[in-house]
ZADO-1210 file (C-alpha; in nm, 4 decimals, padded with zeros to 6 digits):
<atoms>
<atom x="03.2452" y="-01.3044" z="-05.2520" code="MET" pos="1"/>
<atom x="02.8942" y="-01.3338" z="-05.1348" code="ALA" pos="2"/>
<atom x="02.7274" y="-01.0021" z="-05.1190" code="LYS" pos="3"/>
<atom x="02.7366" y="-00.9162" z="-04.6919" code="ARG" pos="4"/>
<atom x="02.3806" y="-00.7531" z="-04.6097" code="ILE" pos="5"/>
<atom x="02.3955" y="-00.6921" z="-04.1907" code="PHE" pos="6"/>
<atom x="02.0587" y="-00.7263" z="-04.0379" code="ILE" pos="7"/>
<atom x="02.0149" y="-00.4752" z="-03.7071" code="THR" pos="8"/>
<atom x="01.7807" y="-00.2689" z="-03.4926" code="ALA" pos="9"/>
<atom x="01.6973" y="-00.0448" z="-03.2625" code="THR" pos="10"/>
<atom x="01.6653" y="-00.2397" z="-02.9766" code="ASN" pos="11"/>
<atom x="01.6541" y="-00.6345" z="-02.8931" code="THR" pos="12"/>
<atom x="01.3339" y="-00.8074" z="-03.0161" code="ASP" pos="13"/>
<atom x="01.1847" y="-00.6189" z="-03.2726" code="ILE" pos="14"/>
<atom x="01.1802" y="-00.8567" z="-03.5158" code="GLY" pos="15"/>
<atom x="01.6215" y="-00.9061" z="-03.6791" code="LYS" pos="16"/>
<atom x="01.5525" y="-01.2688" z="-03.6878" code="THR" pos="17"/>
<atom x="01.1940" y="-01.2535" z="-03.8171" code="TYR" pos="18"/>
<atom x="01.3428" y="-01.0368" z="-04.0963" code="THR" pos="19"/>
<atom x="01.6372" y="-01.2171" z="-04.1562" code="THR" pos="20"/>
<atom x="01.3856" y="-01.5608" z="-04.2516" code="LYS" pos="21"/>
<atom x="01.1801" y="-01.2992" z="-04.4243" code="LEU" pos="22"/>
<atom x="01.4470" y="-01.2563" z="-04.7065" code="LEU" pos="23"/>
<atom x="01.6232" y="-01.5440" z="-04.7413" code="MET" pos="24"/>
<atom x="01.2989" y="-01.7344" z="-04.7791" code="GLN" pos="25"/>
<atom x="01.2700" y="-01.4423" z="-05.0828" code="GLU" pos="26"/>
<atom x="01.5888" y="-01.4642" z="-05.2211" code="LEU" pos="27"/>
<atom x="01.6232" y="-01.8177" z="-05.2401" code="ALA" pos="28"/>
<atom x="01.2449" y="-01.7534" z="-05.4477" code="LYS" pos="29"/>
<atom x="01.5087" y="-01.5475" z="-05.7062" code="LYS" pos="30"/>
<atom x="01.6979" y="-01.8697" z="-05.7448" code="GLY" pos="31"/>
<atom x="01.9910" y="-01.6744" z="-05.5057" code="TYR" pos="32"/>
<atom x="02.1618" y="-01.9017" z="-05.2652" code="ARG" pos="33"/>
<atom x="02.1187" y="-01.7422" z="-04.9009" code="VAL" pos="34"/>
<atom x="02.3561" y="-01.7377" z="-04.6050" code="GLY" pos="35"/>
<atom x="02.3698" y="-01.6783" z="-04.3017" code="VAL" pos="36"/>
<atom x="02.5318" y="-01.5736" z="-03.9186" code="ILE" pos="37"/>
<atom x="02.4464" y="-01.4493" z="-03.6002" code="LYS" pos="38"/>
<atom x="02.7097" y="-01.3609" z="-03.5147" code="ALA" pos="39"/>
<atom x="02.6800" y="-01.3307" z="-03.1580" code="ILE" pos="40"/>
<atom x="02.4075" y="-01.4839" z="-02.9498" code="GLU" pos="41"/>
<atom x="02.3836" y="-01.4914" z="-02.5921" code="THR" pos="42"/>
<atom x="02.1204" y="-01.6611" z="-02.3953" code="GLY" pos="43"/>
<atom x="02.2347" y="-01.9509" z="-02.4972" code="VAL" pos="44"/>
<atom x="02.1650" y="-02.2761" z="-02.2617" code="VAL" pos="45"/>
<atom x="02.2301" y="-02.5999" z="-02.2281" code="ASP" pos="46"/>
<atom x="02.3900" y="-02.6458" z="-02.6384" code="GLY" pos="47"/>
<atom x="02.0281" y="-02.4219" z="-02.7258" code="VAL" pos="48"/>
<atom x="02.0444" y="-02.1809" z="-02.9480" code="TYR" pos="49"/>
<atom x="01.7125" y="-01.9517" z="-02.9670" code="PRO" pos="50"/>
<atom x="01.8173" y="-01.7777" z="-03.3406" code="ASP" pos="51"/>
<atom x="02.0548" y="-01.9945" z="-03.4530" code="GLY" pos="52"/>
<atom x="01.9065" y="-02.3360" z="-03.4108" code="ASP" pos="53"/>
<atom x="01.6007" y="-02.1936" z="-03.6093" code="ALA" pos="54"/>
<atom x="01.7806" y="-01.9714" z="-03.8226" code="LEU" pos="55"/>
<atom x="02.0342" y="-02.3007" z="-03.9562" code="LEU" pos="56"/>
<atom x="01.7370" y="-02.5315" z="-03.9758" code="ALA" pos="57"/>
<atom x="01.5824" y="-02.2250" z="-04.2428" code="LEU" pos="58"/>
<atom x="01.9345" y="-02.2544" z="-04.4128" code="LEU" pos="59"/>
<atom x="01.9445" y="-02.5957" z="-04.4703" code="LYS" pos="60"/>
<atom x="01.5876" y="-02.6148" z="-04.6363" code="GLN" pos="61"/>
<atom x="01.6433" y="-02.3094" z="-04.8496" code="LEU" pos="62"/>
<atom x="02.0779" y="-02.3805" z="-04.9291" code="ASN" pos="63"/>
<atom x="02.1845" y="-02.7403" z="-05.0120" code="PRO" pos="64"/>
<atom x="02.5125" y="-02.6763" z="-04.9988" code="HIS" pos="65"/>
<atom x="02.4876" y="-02.5530" z="-04.6420" code="ALA" pos="66"/>
<atom x="02.4247" y="-02.8963" z="-04.5599" code="TRP" pos="67"/>
<atom x="02.7234" y="-02.9350" z="-04.3733" code="SER" pos="68"/>
<atom x="02.7297" y="-02.6398" z="-04.1356" code="LEU" pos="69"/>
<atom x="02.6588" y="-02.6465" z="-03.7507" code="SER" pos="70"/>
<atom x="02.5071" y="-02.4248" z="-03.5264" code="VAL" pos="71"/>
<atom x="02.8676" y="-02.3281" z="-03.4084" code="GLU" pos="72"/>
<atom x="02.9303" y="-02.2192" z="-03.8009" code="ASP" pos="73"/>
<atom x="02.6230" y="-02.0332" z="-03.7503" code="ILE" pos="74"/>
<atom x="02.6900" y="-01.8439" z="-03.4301" code="VAL" pos="75"/>
<atom x="03.0780" y="-01.8244" z="-03.3814" code="PRO" pos="76"/>
<atom x="03.0632" y="-01.6475" z="-03.0503" code="ILE" pos="77"/>
<atom x="02.7891" y="-01.7372" z="-02.7855" code="SER" pos="78"/>
<atom x="02.7077" y="-01.7016" z="-02.3700" code="TYR" pos="79"/>
<atom x="02.4671" y="-01.7977" z="-02.1563" code="GLU" pos="80"/>
<atom x="02.3832" y="-01.4687" z="-01.9859" code="LEU" pos="81"/>
<atom x="02.0962" y="-01.3036" z="-02.1907" code="PRO" pos="82"/>
<atom x="02.3213" y="-00.9355" z="-02.2085" code="ALA" pos="83"/>
<atom x="02.5286" y="-00.7562" z="-02.3702" code="ALA" pos="84"/>
<atom x="02.7736" y="-00.9275" z="-02.4990" code="PRO" pos="85"/>
<atom x="03.0315" y="-00.7582" z="-02.3413" code="CYS" pos="86"/>
<atom x="02.8382" y="-00.8330" z="-01.9904" code="VAL" pos="87"/>
<atom x="02.7775" y="-01.1891" z="-02.0840" code="ALA" pos="88"/>
<atom x="03.1532" y="-01.2669" z="-02.1479" code="SER" pos="89"/>
<atom x="03.2452" y="-01.0545" z="-01.8439" code="ASN" pos="90"/>
<atom x="03.4141" y="-00.8709" z="-02.0292" code="PHE" pos="91"/>
<atom x="03.6789" y="-01.1462" z="-02.1870" code="SER" pos="92"/>
<atom x="03.8728" y="-01.0416" z="-02.5022" code="GLU" pos="93"/>
<atom x="03.6189" y="-01.1184" z="-02.7699" code="ILE" pos="94"/>
<atom x="03.7223" y="-01.3155" z="-03.0853" code="ASN" pos="95"/>
<atom x="03.6616" y="-01.1358" z="-03.3769" code="TYR" pos="96"/>
<atom x="03.8455" y="-01.3860" z="-03.6148" code="GLN" pos="97"/>
<atom x="03.6009" y="-01.6487" z="-03.5041" code="LYS" pos="98"/>
<atom x="03.3281" y="-01.4075" z="-03.6898" code="ILE" pos="99"/>
<atom x="03.5908" y="-01.3204" z="-04.0153" code="GLN" pos="100"/>
<atom x="03.6320" y="-01.6694" z="-04.0469" code="SER" pos="101"/>
<atom x="03.2655" y="-01.8158" z="-04.0006" code="ALA" pos="102"/>
<atom x="03.2019" y="-01.5399" z="-04.3082" code="VAL" pos="103"/>
<atom x="03.4526" y="-01.6297" z="-04.5171" code="GLU" pos="104"/>
<atom x="03.3287" y="-01.9996" z="-04.4465" code="ARG" pos="105"/>
<atom x="03.0314" y="-01.9124" z="-04.6403" code="GLN" pos="106"/>
<atom x="03.1290" y="-01.6922" z="-04.8919" code="ASP" pos="107"/>
<atom x="03.1990" y="-01.9604" z="-05.1296" code="SER" pos="108"/>
<atom x="02.8676" y="-02.1281" z="-05.0266" code="LEU" pos="109"/>
<atom x="02.6128" y="-01.8685" z="-05.1066" code="CYS" pos="110"/>
<atom x="02.5333" y="-01.5666" z="-05.3372" code="ASP" pos="111"/>
<atom x="02.4126" y="-01.3268" z="-05.0152" code="VAL" pos="112"/>
<atom x="02.5045" y="-01.3627" z="-04.6396" code="LEU" pos="113"/>
<atom x="02.2966" y="-01.2078" z="-04.4232" code="PHE" pos="114"/>
<atom x="02.4663" y="-01.1939" z="-04.0885" code="ILE" pos="115"/>
<atom x="02.2289" y="-01.0749" z="-03.8224" code="GLU" pos="116"/>
<atom x="02.3410" y="-00.8407" z="-03.5254" code="GLY" pos="117"/>
<atom x="02.2973" y="-00.8837" z="-03.1481" code="ALA" pos="118"/>
<atom x="02.0704" y="-00.5928" z="-03.0333" code="GLY" pos="119"/>
<atom x="02.0932" y="-00.2900" z="-03.0896" code="GLY" pos="120"/>
<atom x="02.3732" y="-00.0605" z="-03.2929" code="LEU" pos="121"/>
<atom x="02.5955" y="00.0432" z="-02.9539" code="PHE" pos="122"/>
<atom x="02.5098" y="-00.3181" z="-02.7570" code="VAL" pos="123"/>
<atom x="02.9269" y="-00.3107" z="-02.6591" code="PRO" pos="124"/>
<atom x="03.0681" y="-00.6193" z="-02.7532" code="ILE" pos="125"/>
<atom x="03.3940" y="-00.5698" z="-02.5606" code="ASP" pos="126"/>
<atom x="03.4905" y="-00.1886" z="-02.3772" code="GLU" pos="127"/>
<atom x="03.5668" y="-00.0539" z="-02.7133" code="HIS" pos="128"/>
<atom x="03.3942" y="-00.1995" z="-02.9572" code="PHE" pos="129"/>
<atom x="03.0585" y="-00.1597" z="-03.0294" code="MET" pos="130"/>
<atom x="02.7927" y="-00.3592" z="-03.2726" code="MET" pos="131"/>
<atom x="02.8075" y="-00.0402" z="-03.5347" code="ILE" pos="132"/>
<atom x="03.1817" y="-00.1004" z="-03.5619" code="ASP" pos="133"/>
<atom x="03.1539" y="-00.4674" z="-03.6387" code="LEU" pos="134"/>
<atom x="02.9154" y="-00.3353" z="-03.9304" code="ILE" pos="135"/>
<atom x="03.1807" y="-00.0877" z="-04.0225" code="LYS" pos="136"/>
<atom x="03.4235" y="-00.3637" z="-03.9987" code="GLU" pos="137"/>
<atom x="03.2725" y="-00.6454" z="-04.1873" code="LEU" pos="138"/>
<atom x="03.2123" y="-00.3907" z="-04.4841" code="LYS" pos="139"/>
<atom x="02.8219" y="-00.5079" z="-04.5415" code="ALA" pos="140"/>
<atom x="02.5209" y="-00.3091" z="-04.6542" code="LYS" pos="141"/>
<atom x="02.2715" y="-00.2585" z="-04.3691" code="THR" pos="142"/>
<atom x="01.9150" y="-00.3119" z="-04.3059" code="ILE" pos="143"/>
<atom x="01.7509" y="-00.1223" z="-03.9960" code="LEU" pos="144"/>
<atom x="01.4903" y="-00.3185" z="-03.7997" code="VAL" pos="145"/>
<atom x="01.2478" y="-00.0651" z="-03.6351" code="THR" pos="146"/>
<atom x="00.9126" y="-00.1282" z="-03.4575" code="HIS" pos="147"/>
<atom x="00.5921" y="00.0688" z="-03.5436" code="CYS" pos="148"/>
<atom x="00.4897" y="00.1348" z="-03.1976" code="SER" pos="149"/>
<atom x="00.4596" y="00.4977" z="-03.0374" code="LEU" pos="150"/>
<atom x="00.8207" y="00.6171" z="-03.0472" code="GLY" pos="151"/>
<atom x="00.9439" y="00.4758" z="-03.3447" code="CYS" pos="152"/>
<atom x="01.0154" y="00.8405" z="-03.4764" code="ILE" pos="153"/>
<atom x="01.2824" y="00.8709" z="-03.2185" code="ASN" pos="154"/>
<atom x="01.3640" y="00.5000" z="-03.2183" code="ASP" pos="155"/>
<atom x="01.3943" y="00.5443" z="-03.6202" code="THR" pos="156"/>
<atom x="01.5798" y="00.8603" z="-03.7086" code="LEU" pos="157"/>
<atom x="01.8241" y="00.8154" z="-03.4406" code="ILE" pos="158"/>
<atom x="01.9483" y="00.4980" z="-03.5252" code="HIS" pos="159"/>
<atom x="01.9646" y="00.5763" z="-03.8826" code="GLN" pos="160"/>
<atom x="02.1758" y="00.9276" z="-03.8546" code="LYS" pos="161"/>
<atom x="02.4668" y="00.6877" z="-03.6268" code="ALA" pos="162"/>
<atom x="02.4788" y="00.4604" z="-03.9052" code="LEU" pos="163"/>
<atom x="02.4867" y="00.7431" z="-04.1460" code="ILE" pos="164"/>
<atom x="02.7625" y="00.9282" z="-03.9056" code="ASP" pos="165"/>
<atom x="02.9558" y="00.5909" z="-03.9872" code="PHE" pos="166"/>
<atom x="02.9007" y="00.5825" z="-04.3528" code="GLY" pos="167"/>
<atom x="02.7445" y="00.2852" z="-04.3611" code="ILE" pos="168"/>
<atom x="02.4760" y="00.2485" z="-04.6260" code="VAL" pos="169"/>
<atom x="02.1073" y="00.1320" z="-04.5224" code="ASN" pos="170"/>
<atom x="01.7430" y="00.0522" z="-04.5470" code="GLU" pos="171"/>
<atom x="01.5436" y="00.1040" z="-04.3116" code="VAL" pos="172"/>
<atom x="01.2458" y="-00.1745" z="-04.2879" code="PHE" pos="173"/>
<atom x="00.9401" y="-00.1068" z="-04.0549" code="PHE" pos="174"/>
<atom x="00.8343" y="-00.4337" z="-03.8959" code="ASN" pos="175"/>
<atom x="00.4251" y="-00.3773" z="-03.7601" code="CYS" pos="176"/>
<atom x="00.3459" y="-00.6450" z="-03.5346" code="ARG" pos="177"/>
<atom x="-00.0267" y="-00.7850" z="-03.4952" code="GLU" pos="178"/>
<atom x="-00.2121" y="-00.4590" z="-03.3368" code="GLY" pos="179"/>
<atom x="00.0289" y="-00.1944" z="-03.4088" code="GLU" pos="180"/>
<atom x="-00.0356" y="-00.0863" z="-03.7877" code="GLN" pos="181"/>
<atom x="-00.3526" y="00.0748" z="-03.7028" code="GLU" pos="182"/>
<atom x="-00.1977" y="00.2767" z="-03.4868" code="ASN" pos="183"/>
<atom x="00.1385" y="00.3229" z="-03.7144" code="PHE" pos="184"/>
<atom x="-00.0639" y="00.4463" z="-03.9906" code="GLN" pos="185"/>
<atom x="-00.2283" y="00.7628" z="-03.7532" code="LYS" pos="186"/>
<atom x="00.0442" y="00.9081" z="-03.5811" code="VAL" pos="187"/>
<atom x="00.3811" y="00.7893" z="-03.7151" code="SER" pos="188"/>
<atom x="00.3292" y="00.6834" z="-04.0959" code="LEU" pos="189"/>
<atom x="00.2564" y="01.0761" z="-04.2258" code="PRO" pos="190"/>
<atom x="00.5447" y="01.1463" z="-04.1420" code="TYR" pos="191"/>
<atom x="00.8177" y="00.8987" z="-04.2314" code="PHE" pos="192"/>
<atom x="00.5564" y="00.9224" z="-04.5702" code="GLN" pos="193"/>
<atom x="00.7054" y="01.2931" z="-04.5711" code="LYS" pos="194"/>
<atom x="01.0750" y="01.2108" z="-04.4918" code="ILE" pos="195"/>
<atom x="01.1798" y="00.8696" z="-04.6964" code="PHE" pos="196"/>
<atom x="01.1628" y="00.8117" z="-05.0185" code="PRO" pos="197"/>
<atom x="00.9648" y="00.4862" z="-04.9776" code="GLU" pos="198"/>
<atom x="00.8362" y="00.3330" z="-04.6119" code="VAL" pos="199"/>
<atom x="00.9479" y="-00.0330" z="-04.6111" code="LEU" pos="200"/>
<atom x="00.7692" y="-00.2714" z="-04.4427" code="THR" pos="201"/>
<atom x="00.6570" y="-00.6641" z="-04.5269" code="THR" pos="202"/>
<atom x="00.3573" y="-00.5653" z="-04.7432" code="ALA" pos="203"/>
<atom x="00.6382" y="-00.4471" z="-05.0251" code="ASN" pos="204"/>
<atom x="00.9211" y="-00.6407" z="-04.9184" code="LEU" pos="205"/>
<atom x="00.9448" y="-00.6928" z="-05.2844" code="GLU" pos="206"/>
<atom x="01.0724" y="-00.3518" z="-05.3441" code="LYS" pos="207"/>
<atom x="01.3583" y="-00.4139" z="-04.9928" code="LEU" pos="208"/>
<atom x="01.4861" y="-00.7124" z="-05.2011" code="VAL" pos="209"/>
<atom x="01.5506" y="-00.4969" z="-05.4918" code="THR" pos="210"/>
<atom x="01.6946" y="-00.2507" z="-05.3204" code="LYS" pos="211"/>
<atom x="01.9616" y="-00.4309" z="-05.0607" code="ILE" pos="212"/>
<atom x="02.0321" y="-00.6332" z="-05.4011" code="MET" pos="213"/>
<atom x="02.1456" y="-00.3306" z="-05.6247" code="LEU" pos="214"/>
</atoms>
């Protein structure tokens, strides 16, 4: 069975897909066969999957065993409305077996399977199941992608505490976008340097790769 790495974030548009692609490329360079799933994607209109199409294209570049996969294999559940899955589905019952089947389909094709979530940890998938519950169900090690702008201390600690409370092994990855780095170094980084053994960013991506592969 492939090693499962779930990519989540402190909110939507924080950089889950960007981080997933970085890690796929880094591990492929090291000789690992990579796989990827976007478990649920909303905002899919006229057969265009904003994240799924990009992930599939990269996967086919990096893993020749994935040549036969379609975007529906990468994104087993999709909805048109760009909203929380429970709203986008009009509170319909979610077929979780489709996600499990997608995971199992790639298990034999890869050494490491990245599973990207939708939004943050407490995005409701249905009336009773949150994204964090899916992580727990899939028994995946988790990367929490967080931002570097003002407020990242609060956002990061809340989400990391939730993962710890759920018993989910995790690493925190700071995705500093253009224009955020200088302010981050002044107002937030000093705190994180006190409480984290290492602050993981694109500057030390190699250390993140080492940690998730342990």
